[in-house]
N, C-alpha and C positions, 0 to 999 in steps of 0.2 A: 838516726838517718832521717826519720820523718820530721824531727825538729829542725834539722838543717834545711830541708826543703821549704819548710814554713818560713824560715828566716830569709832564704833567697827570694821567695815569693813576696814577702812583705817588703823587702828592699826594692824589688822591681816596681811594686805599686807605688812606693814612696818616690822613686825616680820619675815615674809617670806623672805623679801629682806635681812634683817640682817643675817638670817640663811644661805642663799646662800653665802653671802659675807664671813661669818666666815668659811664656808666649803671650799670655794676657797682659802681663806688665809691659812687654815690649810694644804690643799694638796700642795699648792705652797710652803709652808714652808718645808714640808717633802721632796719635790723634790729638793729644794735648799740645804737642809741639806745633802741629799745623794750625791749631786754633790760636795759639799765642802768636804765631807768625801772621795769621790773618788779622789779628788785632793790631799788631805793630805796623803792617803794611796797608792797613785799611782795606782788607780783603773780606769778601763774603763767602759763605759756604753754600755751594750750589750742588744739587743732585744731577749727576750725569750718568749716561749709559756706559756699562762696561762691555757690552757686546751689541752687535747689530740686532735691532728689533723690527720685525715686520708688522703689518696690520694684524691686530688681535693678540699680540704677544703679551702675556701677563707681566706686570712689574713686580719683581721679587728682590730679595736681598742679594741674590747672586748676579743680577744684571744691573744693579744700581750701586753707586758709591758717591761720597761727598768729596768735593775738591774745592780748593781755593779759587776765588774768582774776583777780579777787580770790582770793588764795591760800586763804583760809578758806572759800570757797564753790565750789570746783571740783567739778562733778558727778561722782558715782562712775562709773567706767568711761570717763572722758574720756581722750583721747590728748594727749600733750605733744610728739609727734614725728610729722611727716607721713609719714615713711618707714615708721614702725611702723603707722600707720593704714592704709597702702596694702599692707602686707606680705601676700603670698600672693594678691593680686588680690581683696581684700575688696570686697563689694558691699553696698548698703543693703537692709536687711530691713524697715525702717519708713520712712515718709516723713520726710525731714529738710529743714527750711526754711533759707533764707538766714540766716547768722549764728548758727545753732543749733549747740551743741557736738556733735561726733560721738562717740557713746557706743558702747562695746563691745556693749551690748544691742541696738543698732539696726543693727549691721552683721554680716556673716557672719564665720565663722572664717577661719583662714588658708588653708583649702581654696578659699575664694572662691565657694562654692556658695550660691545664694539658694534654699534649700529651705524648705518650709512647716514641717518639723520643727524648724528653727532658731528658730521663733517660739514654740514650746511650752515652758512651764515644765516642770520635771522630773516633777511629779506629774500633768500634764494629758495629755489625748488629743485628737486631731482625728477627728471623725466626720462623715461626709456623709450627708445625708438628701434624699430627692426632694422637690422643690417644684414649683409651677406658678404661673400668674398670680394665682390666688386665695390659695393656701397661702403664697406668697412675698410677700404684701402688695403685689400689683400691680407687683412689680419694684423696690420702694423699699427693700428690705433689701439693704444693701451691706456689704462688708468693714469691720470696725470697729464695726458697730452691735451693740446688745444686744437680745435677743429672749427671749420665753417660747415654749415648745413645747407645743402642745395635741394631745391624742389623742382622736379620736372613734371609738367602737367600739360593738358591740352589748352590751347589758346581759347579763352572765353569769348563769347559774343556770337551773333548771328553770322552765318556764312562760313564759320570755321569748320574745317574738315577734321576727321579723327586723326589724320596724320600731321596736323598743324600743332607743333609742340613748342613750348617755351621753358626756359630754365631760369629760376630766380634764386637769390640768396636769402634764406629765411632767417638764419642766425649767423653772427660772426663772432670769432674769438671766444668760443664756448669751451669750458673746461669739461673733460671727460672724467666722471667720477668712478665709473666701473665699466667693464666689458664682460657681458654675461653676469656672473656672480663674483668676479674677481675685482677687488678694489685695491689691491696692493700695487704701489708704483714700482716695486722691485721686479714685478713680472713683466719682462720686456720681450719675451719670445713672441713671434708672430703666430697668432691663433685665429682661425676662422670662427667668428662669433655670430650669434643670432640676434643679440640686443646690445645696445650701447646706452648707458645712463649718463645724461648730460646735466650740468648745473646751469640754471638760468633763472630769471625772475618770473613772476606769475604771468606777465604778458608774453614772454617767450614760451612759456609752457603752453599757453593757449594756442599760440601760432603752431607749435609742433603737433599738438593734438589735432588741429584742423588740417594741417598739411598732410598728415598720414591718411586722411580720408579722401583727399582730392588728387593725389599724385604719388610719385615715388620719391623717397628721400635718399640722399647719398652724402657721404662725409668727405671733406678735403682736409688733409693733415697740413698744419701750418707750423712755422717756427714759433716756439713759445715766447720768444723775445719780440716778435712782430705784433705790435698792439694797434696797427693801423686798421681802421674800420670806415665804412661808408663809401669807399671808392668802388662800388659795384654797379652793374647794369644788367638789364634783361638780355638774354641771348635767345635769338630766334633761328629758325632753320635757314633764313637768308644769310645769316652770319657765318654759316658753315661753308659758303661758296657754292657756285653752280646753280643757285636758285634764281628765278625771275626771267629765264630765257625761254622763248617759244621756238621750237624747232619746226620750221616749215618744210614743205615738200622738197624744195630745192636744196635745203640744208641736209636733208636725209640722204640725197643722192650725191652730195659733194664728197669727194674722195678724202682729203686730209682731215682737218679739224675745223671747228666753227670759226676759229680766228681767221682763217684764210677765205672765208665766205664773204662776198660783197653782193648786195642786192642789185638786180638789173636796173640800169638807168632808164628813165622815161625816153620814149622814142622822140628824136628831134626832127624838126622839119627838114624837107629835102634840101641837100646842099649845105647843111650846117651841122655842127657837132657840139655836144655838151659834155663837160667833164663829169666823171662819175662822182656821185655824192660821197662825202666822208662818212664813214661808219660812226654812229654815236658811241660815246664812251659810257661804260656802265651797263646795267641790265637793259635789254631791248626786247621788243616783241614785233614779230613780222606778221602783217595782215595781208592775205592774198585775196585779191578781187579779180576774178576771172583768170587772166593770164598775167596780170600785173601784181607785183608784191611791193609793199611799202614797209619800211622799218621805223619804229617809234621808240623813243627813250622811255623807260619806266623808272619812276622814282622808287628808292628803297623805303620801306615802311619801318620805322623804329619807334613807333609810339606806344608799344606794349609795355 
């Protein structure tokens, strides 16, 4: 009886070895056939992802495979060997989707570190600025978005009051690298953040550092396809409307609105009449001298 069990066990082990051998032979044959097909059709072997990879995902045998790719259209930085792509414990620095070629620009170096500095071009810098629910567009600014940076501060110069404010555009078309400590472009949920890390050159980094000290910063989200820059201007309080009008005593007593108010005409000589003067267009100022008032036009100031 015991000898029979040993025979059955040995037969099962033999079947298992045969199955492993046949499987290896099959997959080896598939690999060889694809290589021969690549040679015949002038195809190259390129490493692609077999699953979606987010920022920091390690490159392994389970999420990489080799596929045939037209030899004349192989992306620059593509890998042709899985072991080379995995060397040093590389990780993804940018989101990689299923079937997408794994490029050297989207993965870390051979040190395997997923650092933010690895995302920066040679001439660019990463700068963090404080944001809140309003300045951060209600949390809809995420990594990978493009924004403009606005600065609101007091108007400089003598005679300016604390309430005299101006808003200028500090940076345009600026890439957001991370929000708080999240650098993944797949994170699209609105989240109220405290900091936003932007990519800019050294001059832009200096402007942001100074702007944080002299005023408040806010972000404006823009379409990533909109590359237009330079068409900006300074916005003053006068541009909001309602500024530049002096409300005199008679205006305060007038019932309806300022638009229906007309200043009193100068007294004419006895027996003659004079037409009422036309109200100037634009901002005006009323000067009262005794019982007489005169209205003057005031030019808008846009020189800031």
